[in-house]
C-alpha positions, 0 to 999 in steps of 0.5 A: 382410938379403939375400935367400938364396931363396925356397921352399915355406915362406917366404923365407930371409934372411942377417943379421948380429946385433950380435955379427957372428954370421951367421944365417939367418932364415926368414920363414914363409908363411901357416902354419895353426898355433896357437902351441901347435903351432907350438911343438911343431913349432919343437921338432922341427926344433930336435931335427934334427941333419943337415949340410944342416940349419941348427941352429935357434937361436931362433923367433918367434910372433906372429898377423902374423909367424912366423920362425925 
């Protein structure tokens, strides 16, 4: 995956899915969220509709890795 940028909350990557759809994956830095809080935050992010915000399609949570 190609690195698009690094910011306060993590690194953004450009990736291509198996069906050739282009997506941006953000690998979050150390986040002090439990799973429930993380899921609630993803719900809020997923509800955002703005021309400068990429629509959230999915997220992944594990102890060692958080992706959106």
